[in-house]
C-alpha positions in Angstrom: 137.9 94.7 70.7 134.3 95.2 70.9 133.6 92.6 68.6 135.7 90.6 71.0 133.7 91.4 73.9 130.6 90.7 72.2 131.3 87.3 70.8 132.7 86.2 74.2 129.5 87.2 75.8 127.6 85.4 73.1 129.5 82.3 74.0 128.1 82.5 77.3 131.4 83.9 79.0 131.3 82.2 82.4 134.0 82.6 85.0 135.5 80.1 87.6 134.8 82.7 90.3 131.5 82.7 89.0 130.9 78.7 89.0 132.7 78.5 92.8 130.3 81.6 93.8 127.1 79.7 92.5 127.7 76.7 94.6 128.2 74.2 91.8 128.6 70.5 93.1 130.6 69.6 90.1 133.0 70.9 87.5 131.3 71.5 84.2 132.5 69.1 81.8 134.4 71.4 79.5 136.7 71.3 82.5 137.4 67.9 83.0 141.1 66.2 82.1 141.6 62.9 80.9 142.7 61.0 83.6 146.3 60.7 82.3 146.6 64.6 82.6 144.5 64.8 86.2 146.8 65.9 89.4 147.6 63.2 92.2 146.6 65.6 95.2 146.6 64.3 98.9 149.4 62.2 97.9 153.2 61.7 97.4 152.7 59.2 94.8 153.9 60.3 91.4 155.0 63.8 93.4 158.9 63.7 94.1 159.9 65.0 97.5 163.1 66.9 97.3 164.5 70.0 98.9 164.0 73.1 96.4 166.5 75.8 96.3 166.0 78.7 98.7 168.4 81.6 98.1 169.3 84.7 100.4 169.6 87.5 97.7 171.0 89.9 100.3 174.0 88.2 100.2 174.6 89.4 96.5 175.7 92.8 97.9 178.0 91.4 100.0 181.7 91.5 98.2 182.9 88.6 99.9 179.9 86.3 99.6 178.6 87.2 95.9 180.4 84.7 94.1 179.4 81.7 96.5 175.4 82.9 95.9 176.2 83.3 91.8 177.2 79.4 92.2 174.1 78.6 94.1 172.1 80.1 91.3 174.2 78.2 89.0 173.5 75.2 90.7 169.5 75.9 90.7 169.3 76.6 87.1 171.1 74.1 86.3 169.3 71.7 88.0 165.5 72.8 88.1 165.2 76.3 86.2 163.6 77.6 89.3 164.4 78.9 92.7 162.8 80.7 95.7 164.4 84.1 97.0 164.0 85.6 100.4 165.2 89.0 101.7 164.7 90.1 97.9 164.1 94.0 98.9 160.2 93.7 98.2 158.7 95.2 101.2 156.0 92.7 102.8 153.8 95.9 103.0 153.9 96.2 99.1 153.3 92.5 98.7 150.3 92.6 101.0 149.0 95.8 99.2 149.2 94.0 95.8 147.3 90.9 96.8 144.6 93.2 98.5 144.2 94.7 95.2 143.5 91.7 93.5 141.2 90.3 96.1 139.2 93.4 95.1 139.2 93.0 91.7 138.3 89.5 91.7 135.3 90.3 94.3 133.9 92.9 91.7 130.4 92.3 89.8 131.1 90.6 86.9 129.5 93.2 84.6 132.5 95.1 85.9 135.0 93.1 85.1 133.7 92.2 81.7 134.5 95.8 80.2 138.0 94.3 80.4 137.3 90.9 78.7 139.3 90.0 75.6 140.6 86.4 73.6 142.8 89.0 71.6 146.3 88.1 73.0 148.2 91.1 71.7 145.7 93.6 73.9 147.8 95.3 76.8 145.0 94.9 79.2 142.8 92.0 78.9 140.5 90.0 81.8 139.7 86.5 80.9 139.3 82.9 82.1 141.3 79.8 81.8 143.9 80.3 79.0 141.9 81.8 76.0 138.0 81.1 76.6 137.2 81.4 73.0 140.0 78.8 71.7 140.5 76.4 74.8 139.6 72.7 74.0 140.1 72.1 77.8 139.0 74.9 80.2 141.2 75.6 83.4 139.8 76.6 86.7 141.5 80.1 86.6 140.3 83.8 85.9 143.2 86.7 85.6 144.1 90.0 84.0 146.7 90.7 82.4 148.5 94.1 81.7 151.6 95.6 80.3 153.6 97.1 83.4 156.7 98.5 82.0 157.4 101.3 81.5 154.8 102.0 84.0 153.8 105.4 82.7 153.1 104.2 79.4 150.3 101.9 80.4 149.1 102.4 83.7 146.1 104.5 82.7 144.8 101.3 80.7 144.6 99.5 83.8 141.4 98.8 85.8 140.0 102.0 87.5 138.1 99.5 90.4 138.9 98.6 92.9 140.1 102.5 93.3 143.5 101.2 95.1 144.4 99.1 92.0 146.8 101.3 90.1 148.5 102.6 92.7 149.0 99.2 95.0 149.6 97.0 92.0 151.5 99.7 90.2 154.1 99.8 93.2 154.6 96.0 93.1 155.2 96.2 89.2 157.7 99.1 89.9 159.5 96.7 92.8 159.5 93.3 90.7 161.5 95.3 87.8 164.0 96.5 89.8 164.3 92.9 91.2 164.3 91.3 87.6 167.3 93.7 86.7 169.1 92.0 89.9 168.4 88.7 88.9 169.0 88.8 85.4 172.2 90.2 86.4 173.7 87.1 88.4 172.0 84.5 85.9 174.0 86.0 83.2 177.2 86.2 85.7 176.6 82.5 86.7 176.7 81.4 83.0 180.2 83.0 82.6 178.6 86.0 80.9 179.1 89.9 82.0 176.7 90.5 84.6 175.4 93.5 82.0 174.8 91.0 79.4 171.6 91.8 78.7 171.5 95.3 80.5 169.8 97.5 77.9 167.4 95.1 76.5 166.3 94.4 80.2 165.9 98.2 80.8 164.0 98.5 77.5 162.0 95.1 78.2 158.6 94.2 78.4 156.6 93.4 81.9 153.5 91.7 81.7 151.8 91.4 84.9 149.6 88.2 85.0 147.0 88.5 88.1 145.4 85.1 88.7 142.5 83.9 90.6 142.4 80.1 91.4 138.7 80.0 93.1 138.3 77.1 95.2 137.3 74.0 93.4 134.8 71.3 93.9 136.7 68.7 92.3 140.2 69.6 92.2 141.3 66.0 91.3 140.2 66.0 87.8 141.1 69.7 86.4 143.8 72.2 86.7 144.2 75.7 87.3 146.9 76.0 84.6 148.4 73.4 82.2 152.1 72.5 81.9 153.9 74.8 80.2 156.8 77.1 80.4 157.0 80.7 80.0 158.0 82.8 77.0 160.0 85.4 78.5 163.7 85.5 80.4 162.3 85.3 84.2 159.2 85.2 86.0 158.9 86.4 89.1 156.0 84.8 91.0 154.2 85.7 94.1 151.7 83.0 95.5 149.3 83.7 98.6 149.5 79.9 99.3 150.6 76.6 97.8 149.4 75.5 94.3 152.4 75.5 92.0 154.1 72.1 90.8 157.4 71.9 88.5 158.6 69.2 86.4 162.1 67.8 87.4 164.2 66.4 84.6 163.0 63.4 85.3 159.6 64.3 84.7 158.2 64.1 88.0 156.2 66.8 89.5 157.4 68.5 92.2 155.2 70.6 94.8 156.6 74.3 95.8 156.0 74.7 99.3 154.3 78.1 100.1 157.2 80.0 102.0 156.0 83.2 103.9 157.8 86.3 102.4 159.4 84.3 99.7 159.3 85.1 96.0 159.6 82.5 93.2 161.9 82.8 90.4 161.0 80.7 87.4 163.6 80.6 83.8 161.9 81.4 80.6 162.4 80.4 76.9 164.8 83.3 76.6 167.2 82.5 78.8 167.2 78.6 77.4 167.8 80.1 74.1 170.6 82.5 75.5 172.5 80.1 77.6 172.4 77.8 74.5 170.3 75.0 76.5 172.7 75.0 79.6 169.7 76.2 81.4 166.2 74.9 80.7 163.0 77.0 81.0 160.9 75.4 83.6 157.9 73.2 83.0 155.1 74.1 85.5 151.4 73.6 86.4 148.9 75.0 88.7 146.7 73.0 90.9 143.6 73.9 92.4 142.2 73.4 95.9 138.7 72.3 97.6 138.4 75.0 100.4 141.1 77.6 99.5 140.9 80.3 97.0 144.8 81.0 95.7 146.2 84.5 94.2 149.5 84.7 92.3 151.1 87.5 90.6 153.1 86.1 87.6 155.5 89.1 86.4 156.8 88.2 83.3 160.1 89.8 81.9 160.9 89.4 78.4 163.2 91.5 75.9 161.6 94.3 73.8 158.8 93.1 72.0 160.5 92.8 68.7 163.8 92.3 69.6 165.1 88.8 68.8 167.2 86.3 71.4 169.7 84.1 70.0 172.4 82.0 71.7 175.2 84.2 73.1 178.3 84.2 70.9 180.3 83.7 74.1 178.5 80.3 74.9 178.4 79.1 71.3 182.2 77.4 69.7 183.4 74.4 67.5 181.9 71.9 70.0 178.6 73.6 71.1 177.0 74.9 67.7 173.8 77.0 68.1 171.1 74.8 69.5 168.0 77.2 68.7 167.0 80.0 66.3 166.0 83.2 67.2 162.9 84.7 68.5 161.0 87.8 70.0 158.1 88.4 72.4 156.0 89.0 69.5 156.8 85.8 67.4 155.3 84.1 70.7 152.4 85.8 70.8 151.8 85.1 67.0 152.6 81.5 67.8 149.7 81.3 70.5 147.6 83.2 68.4 147.3 80.2 65.9 148.5 77.3 68.0 147.6 75.1 70.8 150.4 75.7 72.9 149.0 73.0 75.6 149.9 70.2 72.4 153.3 71.7 71.4 155.9 74.1 73.6 156.7 77.2 71.5 160.1 76.3 72.4 160.3 73.1 70.5 159.5 74.9 67.2 163.2 76.8 67.5 165.0 73.6 68.6 167.6 72.8 65.6 167.5 69.4 64.2 171.8 69.0 64.7 171.2 70.2 68.7 
């Protein structure tokens, strides 16, 4: 890891926060996207106006209403691979504390954060900028810290020691999202006609990666992005955002801006659910825009099966009329892929699709 740190420092590692704090009037050339990839901001041109699904999760616990909520989830997963949830059981005090700890972390001196820098995607704790500073052809206006988070007792001692509140506040949020993920994956399994405990064992033993993102105010938000279009590798991503910035792609390849709803969390289907469902549900393609005046924070809690556990189409969803449309894969296979390939140019899940599907 020391060699990695040194090579990044030698390459003049510069975070997006550093650029914003220095008052640059323009984004450096390495952040400038080709015109066809730039977002359309401040206008509805190219951005579809639609009502995105918002689901009250408390109704899942009411026997007479559970089936209607499962139906809502089925509709949302079919159309968007995405929905927002309210009454999800995570106290707002826990959410506020996590955002506060993240703010304090990204406000630390550069030298302090650089102690955790790495371009090695297999590192269980790493600080970085863009997607991967050392390999990105185009850079993205984003700083991040990622860390494994389940089981918490195994990983938390490797998390940042500064700010002093970080482990406690982010740890409580990570534990709460793990509980929420178990409820969501049960409901999604049920919505596919599977037993609700279809992935119970794999979920309990599974991986949770917390990606804490900072998208600083950007002088030219119309020619760059915070994150490029991509889908997430795991089963589900539970996203907390401090303000609007996320966009999802619909089935007609239109971009939809996801509104900020106080107290809501965003649920995004990942590649593992697309494979498990044999393509009935699709992982959602999404990107992140940035803002000229507002710094945006987000917590992306990425949940997946255990590192080396393979997932394949559920046998119950495969028959003579519906052959398996995907090969199997594990979280580790995904990490190996992004270590050697540009996932902006080709999505990992596209490598799994069978030609006869």
